[in-house]
C-alpha positions, 0 to 999 in steps of 0.5 A: 500500500502506498504511504502518505506524503511526508518529508524525511530527515536523517538526524545527524545529532540528538539536538537536531532531532529534538529541535525538529520534533519540538518545532513541529507537532506533526513530526514523528520519530523513526527508529526501527519502523516496525510499528510505524510503517504499517500505520502509515500504510493504513493512513492511521498516521500522517506525519509531516516529517519523519526524523530518522534517529538510527544514526545517533548511536543509541544501540549500546548495551552495558552494566553499571552501578546504580550510583552511575545511572544514565551513563552506560548505554548512550551513543557509542556504548557497546559490548554485552551485559555483565550479569554481575552488575547492578543495572542493565542499560540498553540503548533505545535503538537496541534491536529486539532480535539482539535481546533475544539472541545475546546470551549476556542480555539473557543472563542479565535480564531473563524476563525481557529475553523470555518475553521478546521471543513472543514479539511477532516474527524473527523478521519483525524482531530484526527491525523492531527496537526496544525504545521504539516499542516502549514509545509506541505504547501498544497495550499488547506489548510484551516488552513494555509489560516486562519493563514495568514488572521489573521496575525499569526506567527510561531516559528521555532527552528533549528541549528542556534537557534529559529526564528520567521516568519509570516505565510505569510513569511512561505508559499513559493509556492506549498508544500514549506515553508521557513523553513531551513534545520534542522528547526522544527516548534514548535509554532503558535501564533494568535491574540485573538478575541475581544468582537465585533468579527465575523468570517466565513469560506466558501468553495466549494468542489466537494464532501463532505470532499474533497479538496476545489476548493476555500475557503475564511475566513473573520474575522472582529471587530466592533467598539462601534458604530457597524461599521467595524473597522478591517477586515482580510481575505484570500483564499485557493486553489488560487495559490500556497500559501494562498492569503491574501485579507484583503486589498481587502475587505477593499477597496471594502467598508467593512471597516467602513461599519455598515451593509453588504447590497447586493450591498456591498456583490457584491462589495466584490465578484467583488474585490476578483474575480479580485484579484484571477483572477490575481493569476490564470492567464490562465487555469480555472482561470475565474471559480475559481476566480468567485467562490472565489468572491462568497465565499468572499461575503458570508463569509463577510456577515456571519462574520458581522452578527456574530460580530453584534450578539456578540456586542448585546450580550455584551450590553444585 
């Protein structure tokens, strides 16, 4: 399908890109283009100018101490993630396929690596970027939900300078973010997994590689005695933004548990179903909320099994 007319600018500096975007409310950032180009083809987006930021170098990966926030994956940074660090910094232009295949990223952030395998096809993941995905704010986005679950943060640069946002603050409803006019998302930061970490992403879609009707990611850490010391979780496709579920799973009994018996799986499922039902009032909420609960129970069980395996491997 033929695209609507627009001007094209290959930005040579971040300042140039920000200036153009701030001056024209109809200008749009072009990163991977995996989500934007189909919208153009369907005439659901009609930008006056596309500002291509792919040459600005925000494709690095690195690990840094939390005290050095904001410095690790800017322009020119490169290399793999070291799971011994505290925070994993991913440049906004890091391709989804790299997140899927880079073993260092997978070791540092297993939930993100598990979730990205459910995003479209390998061909689309070759084009799609992490930052572009978060800025697109599709409520069905696995990566956005994983970032919310993990308590991730993003850096955004705009006319007023750089600011830091939590991924919860970034999402602002269906295909909407709190990025201000002229702001560009440049970096995503996530906590690095510990030695007794386990994570799992589970979802259901009507067809393979299709958008999920519901998806749930769970990440947890075991203490030295094998009990769950921390739990984080979130769901996609439940409302207009990722639904944070860490507190729900903790209250359901997963926090402090030394195993996940069927009764606990059922308790997690029931609690998540109730939380999702509150968001999905009306329409198909009952079926989708029930599905989210079942997926949460499955993801919790799988995450605990993986954490236990990691703990045993560390002992041996």
